PyMOL Python script that loads the backbone (N, CA, C, O; Angstrom):
from pymol import cmd

cmd.read_pdbstr("""\
ATOM      1  N   UNK A   1     113.244  98.783 122.492  1.00  0.00           N
ATOM      2  CA  UNK A   1     113.593  97.630 121.643  1.00  0.00           C
ATOM      3  C   UNK A   1     112.313  96.887 121.253  1.00  0.00           C
ATOM      4  O   UNK A   1     112.143  96.506 120.095  1.00  0.00           O
ATOM      5  N   UNK A   2     111.433  96.687 122.201  1.00  0.00           N
ATOM      6  CA  UNK A   2     110.188  95.960 121.887  1.00  0.00           C
ATOM      7  C   UNK A   2     109.379  96.736 120.845  1.00  0.00           C
ATOM      8  O   UNK A   2     108.819  96.158 119.913  1.00  0.00           O
ATOM      9  N   UNK A   3     109.333  98.036 121.023  1.00  0.00           N
ATOM     10  CA  UNK A   3     108.557  98.866 120.087  1.00  0.00           C
ATOM     11  C   UNK A   3     109.121  98.728 118.668  1.00  0.00           C
ATOM     12  O   UNK A   3     108.374  98.631 117.695  1.00  0.00           O
ATOM     13  N   UNK A   4     110.447  98.720 118.574  1.00  0.00           N
ATOM     14  CA  UNK A   4     111.092  98.601 117.247  1.00  0.00           C
ATOM     15  C   UNK A   4     110.705  97.266 116.615  1.00  0.00           C
ATOM     16  O   UNK A   4     110.418  97.201 115.420  1.00  0.00           O
ATOM     17  N   UNK A   5     110.697  96.208 117.413  1.00  0.00           N
ATOM     18  CA  UNK A   5     110.337  94.888 116.892  1.00  0.00           C
ATOM     19  C   UNK A   5     108.884  94.916 116.389  1.00  0.00           C
ATOM     20  O   UNK A   5     108.576  94.390 115.319  1.00  0.00           O
ATOM     21  N   UNK A   6     108.019  95.529 117.166  1.00  0.00           N
ATOM     22  CA  UNK A   6     106.595  95.612 116.793  1.00  0.00           C
ATOM     23  C   UNK A   6     106.443  96.402 115.499  1.00  0.00           C
ATOM     24  O   UNK A   6     105.675  96.029 114.613  1.00  0.00           O
ATOM     25  N   UNK A   7     107.196  97.511 115.405  1.00  0.00           N
ATOM     26  CA  UNK A   7     107.122  98.357 114.201  1.00  0.00           C
ATOM     27  C   UNK A   7     107.535  97.539 112.980  1.00  0.00           C
ATOM     28  O   UNK A   7     106.917  97.634 111.919  1.00  0.00           O
ATOM     29  N   UNK A   8     108.573  96.743 113.138  1.00  0.00           N
ATOM     30  CA  UNK A   8     109.057  95.934 112.003  1.00  0.00           C
ATOM     31  C   UNK A   8     107.983  94.913 111.617  1.00  0.00           C
ATOM     32  O   UNK A   8     107.725  94.696 110.433  1.00  0.00           O
ATOM     33  N   UNK A   9     107.371  94.300 112.598  1.00  0.00           N
ATOM     34  CA  UNK A   9     106.332  93.295 112.310  1.00  0.00           C
ATOM     35  C   UNK A   9     105.174  93.943 111.559  1.00  0.00           C
ATOM     36  O   UNK A   9     104.683  93.397 110.571  1.00  0.00           O
ATOM     37  N   UNK A  10     104.746  95.093 112.025  1.00  0.00           N
ATOM     38  CA  UNK A  10     103.628  95.797 111.373  1.00  0.00           C
ATOM     39  C   UNK A  10     104.005  96.155 109.933  1.00  0.00           C
ATOM     40  O   UNK A  10     103.193  96.022 109.018  1.00  0.00           O
ATOM     41  N   UNK A  11     105.238  96.607 109.746  1.00  0.00           N
ATOM     42  CA  UNK A  11     105.694  96.984 108.392  1.00  0.00           C
ATOM     43  C   UNK A  11     105.614  95.753 107.483  1.00  0.00           C
ATOM     44  O   UNK A  11     105.167  95.854 106.341  1.00  0.00           O
ATOM     45  N   UNK A  12     106.040  94.609 107.981  1.00  0.00           N
ATOM     46  CA  UNK A  12     105.989  93.381 107.174  1.00  0.00           C
ATOM     47  C   UNK A  12     104.546  93.029 106.838  1.00  0.00           C
ATOM     48  O   UNK A  12     104.243  92.647 105.708  1.00  0.00           O
ATOM     49  N   UNK A  13     103.664  93.155 107.808  1.00  0.00           N
ATOM     50  CA  UNK A  13     102.248  92.822 107.571  1.00  0.00           C
ATOM     51  C   UNK A  13     101.661  93.753 106.514  1.00  0.00           C
ATOM     52  O   UNK A  13     100.952  93.316 105.607  1.00  0.00           O
ATOM     53  N   UNK A  14     101.967  95.031 106.645  1.00  0.00           N
ATOM     54  CA  UNK A  14     101.432  96.021 105.696  1.00  0.00           C
ATOM     55  C   UNK A  14     101.902  95.695 104.278  1.00  0.00           C
ATOM     56  O   UNK A  14     101.135  95.812 103.322  1.00  0.00           O
ATOM     57  N   UNK A  15     103.167  95.283 104.146  1.00  0.00           N
ATOM     58  CA  UNK A  15     103.693  94.963 102.814  1.00  0.00           C
ATOM     59  C   UNK A  15     102.939  93.765 102.237  1.00  0.00           C
ATOM     60  O   UNK A  15     102.600  93.745 101.053  1.00  0.00           O
ATOM     61  N   UNK A  16     102.681  92.761 103.090  1.00  0.00           N
ATOM     62  CA  UNK A  16     101.958  91.569 102.617  1.00  0.00           C
ATOM     63  C   UNK A  16     100.557  91.968 102.161  1.00  0.00           C
ATOM     64  O   UNK A  16     100.096  91.532 101.106  1.00  0.00           O
ATOM     65  N   UNK A  17      99.890  92.784 102.945  1.00  0.00           N
ATOM     66  CA  UNK A  17      98.522  93.210 102.606  1.00  0.00           C
ATOM     67  C   UNK A  17      98.539  93.997 101.296  1.00  0.00           C
ATOM     68  O   UNK A  17      97.663  93.840 100.446  1.00  0.00           O
ATOM     69  N   UNK A  18      99.546  94.837 101.156  1.00  0.00           N
ATOM     70  CA  UNK A  18      99.651  95.647  99.935  1.00  0.00           C
ATOM     71  C   UNK A  18      99.772  94.735  98.719  1.00  0.00           C
ATOM     72  O   UNK A  18      99.104  94.944  97.706  1.00  0.00           O
ATOM     73  N   UNK A  19     100.631  93.723  98.828  1.00  0.00           N
ATOM     74  CA  UNK A  19     100.832  92.807  97.693  1.00  0.00           C
ATOM     75  C   UNK A  19      99.526  92.081  97.385  1.00  0.00           C
ATOM     76  O   UNK A  19      99.189  91.885  96.217  1.00  0.00           O
ATOM     77  N   UNK A  20      98.801  91.688  98.403  1.00  0.00           N
ATOM     78  CA  UNK A  20      97.544  90.946  98.209  1.00  0.00           C
ATOM     79  C   UNK A  20      96.542  91.862  97.495  1.00  0.00           C
ATOM     80  O   UNK A  20      95.870  91.448  96.551  1.00  0.00           O
ATOM     81  N   UNK A  21      96.457  93.094  97.955  1.00  0.00           N
ATOM     82  CA  UNK A  21      95.514  94.044  97.332  1.00  0.00           C
ATOM     83  C   UNK A  21      95.874  94.232  95.863  1.00  0.00           C
ATOM     84  O   UNK A  21      95.008  94.248  94.988  1.00  0.00           O
ATOM     85  N   UNK A  22      97.183  94.374  95.613  1.00  0.00           N
ATOM     86  CA  UNK A  22      97.638  94.580  94.221  1.00  0.00           C
ATOM     87  C   UNK A  22      97.187  93.407  93.359  1.00  0.00           C
ATOM     88  O   UNK A  22      96.685  93.600  92.251  1.00  0.00           O
ATOM     89  N   UNK A  23      97.369  92.193  93.871  1.00  0.00           N
ATOM     90  CA  UNK A  23      96.997  90.998  93.092  1.00  0.00           C
ATOM     91  C   UNK A  23      95.486  91.008  92.838  1.00  0.00           C
ATOM     92  O   UNK A  23      95.038  90.742  91.723  1.00  0.00           O
ATOM     93  N   UNK A  24      94.727  91.308  93.850  1.00  0.00           N
ATOM     94  CA  UNK A  24      93.256  91.303  93.701  1.00  0.00           C
ATOM     95  C   UNK A  24      92.836  92.337  92.660  1.00  0.00           C
ATOM     96  O   UNK A  24      92.013  92.059  91.787  1.00  0.00           O
ATOM     97  N   UNK A  25      93.412  93.528  92.764  1.00  0.00           N
ATOM     98  CA  UNK A  25      93.032  94.598  91.818  1.00  0.00           C
ATOM     99  C   UNK A  25      93.451  94.216  90.405  1.00  0.00           C
ATOM    100  O   UNK A  25      92.703  94.431  89.451  1.00  0.00           O
ATOM    101  N   UNK A  26      94.648  93.648  90.270  1.00  0.00           N
ATOM    102  CA  UNK A  26      95.143  93.271  88.932  1.00  0.00           C
ATOM    103  C   UNK A  26      94.243  92.169  88.355  1.00  0.00           C
ATOM    104  O   UNK A  26      93.934  92.165  87.164  1.00  0.00           O
ATOM    105  N   UNK A  27      93.834  91.248  89.216  1.00  0.00           N
ATOM    106  CA  UNK A  27      92.990  90.139  88.740  1.00  0.00           C
ATOM    107  C   UNK A  27      91.598  90.637  88.353  1.00  0.00           C
ATOM    108  O   UNK A  27      90.993  90.148  87.400  1.00  0.00           O
ATOM    109  N   UNK A  28      91.101  91.619  89.109  1.00  0.00           N
ATOM    110  CA  UNK A  28      89.737  92.108  88.824  1.00  0.00           C
ATOM    111  C   UNK A  28      89.703  92.853  87.493  1.00  0.00           C
ATOM    112  O   UNK A  28      88.760  92.707  86.715  1.00  0.00           O
ATOM    113  N   UNK A  29      90.753  93.663  87.233  1.00  0.00           N
ATOM    114  CA  UNK A  29      90.724  94.497  86.006  1.00  0.00           C
ATOM    115  C   UNK A  29      91.044  93.679  84.790  1.00  0.00           C
ATOM    116  O   UNK A  29      91.067  94.208  83.679  1.00  0.00           O
TER     117      UNK A  29
END
""", "prot")
cmd.dss("prot")
cmd.show_as("cartoon", "prot")
cmd.util.cbc("prot")
cmd.orient("prot")
């Protein structure tokens, strides 16, 4: 159960980072 919670947290973090990268790349181009 703890591992599943951790996996979900990591997935959320990765999505946030992805969105941030997308914004940075879109702004740069």
